[in-house]
C-alpha positions in Angstrom: 43.6 25.5 29.6 44.0 25.5 33.4 42.9 29.1 33.5 39.8 28.3 31.5 38.9 25.5 33.8 39.4 27.7 36.9 37.1 30.3 35.3 34.4 27.8 34.7 34.6 26.7 38.3 34.8 30.1 40.0 32.8 32.4 37.7 30.2 30.0 36.3 30.2 27.4 39.1 30.6 24.6 36.6 32.7 21.4 36.9 33.9 20.5 33.4 34.1 16.9 32.5 35.7 15.3 29.4 33.2 14.4 26.6 33.8 10.7 25.8 31.2 10.2 23.0 32.4 9.9 19.4 33.6 13.0 17.6 31.2 14.5 15.0 32.7 13.9 11.6 31.4 13.8 8.0 32.3 11.8 5.0 35.5 12.7 3.0 34.8 12.5 -0.7 38.5 12.6 -1.3 38.2 8.8 -0.6 35.9 8.5 -3.7 32.2 7.7 -3.9 31.5 4.8 -1.6 27.9 4.7 -0.7 28.3 2.0 2.0 31.1 4.0 3.7 29.0 7.2 3.3 26.0 5.7 5.1 28.2 4.2 7.8 29.6 7.7 8.4 26.1 8.8 9.3 26.7 7.2 12.8 28.7 10.2 13.9 27.4 12.7 11.4 25.0 14.4 13.8 21.4 15.5 13.5 19.0 13.3 11.5 21.8 11.5 9.7 22.7 9.9 13.1 19.0 9.1 13.7 19.0 7.3 10.4 22.1 5.4 11.3 20.4 4.3 14.6 17.3 3.2 12.7 19.6 1.0 10.5 21.2 -0.5 13.5 17.9 -1.3 15.2 16.4 -3.0 12.1 19.6 -5.1 11.8 19.0 -6.2 15.4 15.5 -7.3 14.4 16.9 -9.2 11.4 19.7 -11.0 13.3 17.9 -11.9 16.5 17.4 -15.6 17.1 16.0 -17.2 20.3 18.9 -19.7 20.6 19.0 -22.6 23.1 16.3 -22.3 25.8 14.9 -24.2 28.7 11.4 -24.4 27.1 12.7 -26.5 24.1 11.3 -23.9 21.7 12.8 -23.6 18.2 16.2 -21.9 18.7 15.8 -20.4 15.2 12.7 -18.5 16.2 13.0 -14.9 14.9 11.9 -11.5 15.9 8.3 -10.7 14.6 8.6 -7.7 12.4 5.5 -5.5 11.9 5.6 -3.0 9.0 3.2 -0.1 8.9 2.9 2.6 6.2 0.4 5.1 4.9 -1.0 5.2 1.4 1.4 7.8 0.1 4.2 5.3 0.4 2.4 3.2 -2.3 1.6 6.3 -4.4 5.4 6.8 -4.5 8.3 4.6 -5.5 8.4 3.2 -2.0 5.8 0.7 -3.3 8.6 -1.2 -5.0 10.7 -1.2 -1.9 7.8 -2.6 0.2 7.1 -5.2 -2.6 10.7 -6.4 -2.3 10.2 -7.0 1.4 7.0 -9.0 0.8 8.5 -10.9 -2.1 11.2 -12.3 0.1 9.0 -12.6 3.2 11.2 -10.3 5.2 8.4 -9.1 7.4 5.7 -10.9 9.4 2.7 -8.5 9.2 1.6 -5.3 7.5 -0.8 -2.6 8.8 -1.8 0.0 6.2 -4.6 2.1 4.9 -7.2 1.7 2.2 -5.3 4.0 -0.3 -2.3 1.7 0.0 -4.4 -1.3 -1.1 -6.2 0.3 -4.0 -3.2 2.2 -5.4 -1.1 -1.0 -5.5 -3.9 -2.7 -7.4 -4.3 0.4 -9.6 -0.6 0.4 -10.5 -1.1 -3.1 -11.9 -3.9 -1.9 -14.1 -2.7 1.5 -15.1 0.0 4.1 -14.3 0.9 7.0 -12.0 3.0 9.9 -13.2 5.4 12.6 -12.0 3.5 15.8 -11.3 4.2 19.2 -9.9 3.7 20.5 -6.3 2.8 23.9 -7.8 0.2 22.6 -10.3 -2.9 24.7 -11.0 -5.3 22.3 -9.2 -8.4 23.8 -10.9 -6.9 23.2 -14.3 -5.8 19.7 -13.7 -9.2 18.9 -12.2 -10.7 19.8 -15.5 -8.3 17.5 -17.2 -9.4 14.6 -14.9 -6.1 14.4 -13.1 -5.9 13.8 -9.3 -2.8 15.0 -7.4 -0.9 13.5 -4.5 1.8 16.0 -3.8 4.0 15.9 -7.0 2.4 12.7 -8.2 -0.4 12.7 -10.8 -3.1 10.0 -10.9 -5.4 9.9 -13.9 -9.0 9.9 -12.6 -9.7 7.1 -15.2 -7.6 4.8 -13.0 -10.5 4.6 -10.5 -12.9 3.5 -13.2 -10.5 0.8 -14.3 -10.1 -0.3 -10.6 -13.9 -0.4 -10.3 -14.2 -2.5 -13.4 -11.7 -5.0 -12.0 -12.9 -4.9 -8.4 -16.7 -5.3 -8.7 -16.6 -8.8 -10.2 -14.2 -9.8 -7.3 -16.8 -8.4 -4.8 -19.5 -10.4 -6.6 -17.5 -13.6 -6.3 -16.8 -12.9 -2.6 -20.5 -12.1 -1.9 -21.5 -15.4 -3.6 -19.1 -17.3 -1.2 -20.6 -15.5 1.7 -24.2 -16.5 0.7 -23.4 -20.0 -0.4 -20.6 -21.1 2.0 -21.1 -18.8 4.9 -17.7 -17.1 4.4 -17.4 -14.0 6.5 -14.7 -11.8 5.1 -12.3 -9.6 7.1 -10.2 -6.8 5.7 -7.1 -9.1 5.7 -8.9 -12.0 3.9 -10.3 -9.5 1.3 -6.8 -8.1 0.7 -5.4 -11.7 0.3 -8.1 -12.4 -2.3 -7.2 -9.2 -4.1 -3.6 -10.2 -4.2 -4.5 -13.7 -5.5 -6.8 -12.2 -8.2 -4.4 -9.4 -9.4 -1.8 -12.1 -10.1 0.9 -9.6 -10.8 4.4 -9.8 -9.5 4.7 -6.0 -9.3 2.0 -6.0 -6.6 2.8 -5.9 -2.9 -0.3 -7.9 -2.1 0.3 -10.6 -4.7 3.5 -11.4 -2.7 1.7 -11.1 0.6 -0.9 -13.6 -0.5 1.8 -15.9 -2.0 3.9 -15.8 1.2 1.1 -15.8 3.7 1.9 -12.4 5.1 -1.3 -10.9 6.7 -2.2 -7.4 5.7 -4.4 -5.6 8.2 -6.3 -2.5 7.1 -8.6 -1.4 9.9 -9.9 1.5 7.8 -10.4 -0.4 4.5 -13.6 1.5 3.7 -11.8 4.9 3.9 -11.1 5.3 0.2 -12.1 4.1 -3.2 -12.5 0.6 -2.0 -15.1 1.8 0.5 -16.8 3.8 -2.3 -17.0 0.7 -4.4 -18.4 -1.3 -1.5 -21.0 1.4 -1.1 -22.0 1.1 -4.7 -21.9 -2.7 -4.6 -24.3 -2.6 -1.6 -27.0 -1.0 -3.8 -26.9 -4.1 -6.0 -26.3 -6.7 -3.3 -27.3 -5.8 0.2 -25.7 -7.5 3.2 -22.1 -7.8 2.0 -20.1 -8.3 5.3 -16.6 -7.2 6.2 -15.8 -8.2 9.8 -13.1 -6.0 11.3 -13.0 -7.9 14.6 -11.4 -11.0 13.1 -8.4 -8.9 12.2 -8.1 -7.2 15.6 -8.0 -10.7 17.2 -5.4 -12.0 14.7 -3.1 -8.9 15.0 -3.3 -8.8 18.8 -2.5 -12.5 19.0 0.4 -12.1 16.6 1.9 -9.5 19.0 1.0 -11.5 22.1 2.9 -14.6 21.0 5.9 -12.8 19.5 9.1 -13.8 21.3 10.6 -10.5 20.2 8.7 -7.7 18.5 10.1 -5.1 16.1 8.2 -2.2 14.6 9.0 -0.3 11.4 6.4 2.5 10.9 6.4 5.0 8.0 4.0 7.8 8.8 1.4 8.0 11.6 -2.3 7.9 12.2 -4.1 4.6 12.3 -1.2 2.4 11.0 1.1 3.6 13.8 -1.5 3.3 16.6 -2.9 0.0 15.4 0.5 -1.7 15.5 1.5 -0.1 18.8 -1.8 -0.8 20.4 -1.5 -4.5 19.5 1.9 -4.6 21.3 0.2 -3.5 24.6 -0.8 -7.2 24.8 2.8 -8.2 25.3 3.7 -5.2 27.5 5.4 -3.4 24.6 7.6 -3.9 21.6 11.3 -4.6 22.0 12.6 -2.4 19.0 10.9 0.3 17.1 11.8 2.6 14.2 9.5 5.5 13.3 9.9 7.7 10.2 7.6 10.7 10.0 7.5 14.5 10.2 5.0 14.8 13.0 5.7 17.0 16.1 4.4 16.3 19.6 2.9 19.7 20.4 -0.6 18.9 19.0 -0.9 15.8 21.2 -1.4 13.6 18.2 -0.3 9.9 18.2 1.5 10.6 14.9 3.7 13.3 16.4 4.2 11.7 19.8 7.8 11.1 20.9 8.5 7.3 20.9 9.1 7.4 24.6 5.4 8.4 25.2 4.6 4.9 24.0 6.4 3.5 27.1 3.8 5.2 29.3 1.0 3.2 27.6 2.9 -0.1 27.5 3.3 0.1 23.7 7.1 0.0 24.1 8.9 -1.9 26.8 10.7 0.1 29.4 14.0 -1.3 28.1 13.0 -1.0 24.5 15.4 0.5 21.9 13.8 3.0 19.6 14.4 5.9 17.3 12.4 8.5 15.4 13.8 9.8 12.1 12.3 13.2 11.3 12.1 12.8 7.6 9.7 12.2 4.7 10.0 8.5 4.2 10.7 8.4 0.4 14.0 10.1 1.2 15.2 7.5 3.7 13.4 4.2 3.5 15.2 3.0 0.4 18.5 3.8 2.2 17.3 1.9 5.3 16.3 -1.2 3.3 19.6 -1.1 1.4 21.6 -1.2 4.6 19.4 -3.8 6.3 17.2 -6.3 4.5 19.0 -6.1 1.2 22.5 -6.0 2.6 21.7 -9.0 4.9 19.5 -10.8 2.4 20.2 -14.4 3.4 19.5 -13.7 7.1 16.5 -11.5 6.4 14.6 -13.6 3.9 12.2 -16.2 5.2 11.2 -18.0 2.0 
């Protein structure tokens, strides 16, 4: 050993130092199948398993944080404000039921999502989605009136069923605008959708019931927008005011004593949440799950630390990015955080 150290110093000009971080080690299945122990072993597993373990730790910090005694006489039980963002494919998939669980027990404070994630949640209350095939012949299934989201099939008829359900809701909302002066925002529209669907399988039913705001800055970018376009031919002047929601989301971030972000995917949902946190000089904790890379300069692929340069994350923030498609890991994350610490995480 002494010879090797001398060689490093004389030949390579290196000064070896002992490595004091934990040893990389996997799970031993000779101990039996213990999923809790398996996931705990991820801490020192290496690669993305360790990133996943860090994500679990950070979300548990969001859940457990309380303000405690303070000089300003504010409620010592004040919690971290948790923002959840996700793209529409999360609702296309089984992650819809995981998100619904979080909303049902009021474990999050605000949601930012896309139009597809709204309409597909409503659609799943009216009809069904089915397992498909990545290698499907898309020309053939088009002729069979089947739409494809990866390996998920959506019968095109679902959109007709959604239209039949949604247009009367628009008519009722338009009447309130004309008669009462109600100016709708995306979040107030989504709350009304949740109330009207009245189905416990729905994410937005529970958001409406538990007063969790759902912000969707691109609400017109999908079938809902198509149906608004069609409705406008019958009733011109139906208003959806996006500025109301920008004000509400930014204020929610501004007044958060601690801010935690959980963002599945990228694009508008990631940026909208992080941009709101600029108003408090950045979030305290952040977990990102996506497959984006930084080399195209996109916000989706940006390293979390890039957000520090914009004031989206605090300089002393704790954050992690898990490079994974979120259906693989989000159920595991929720199992080891919100579900495992149910009593502390729920706010109902």
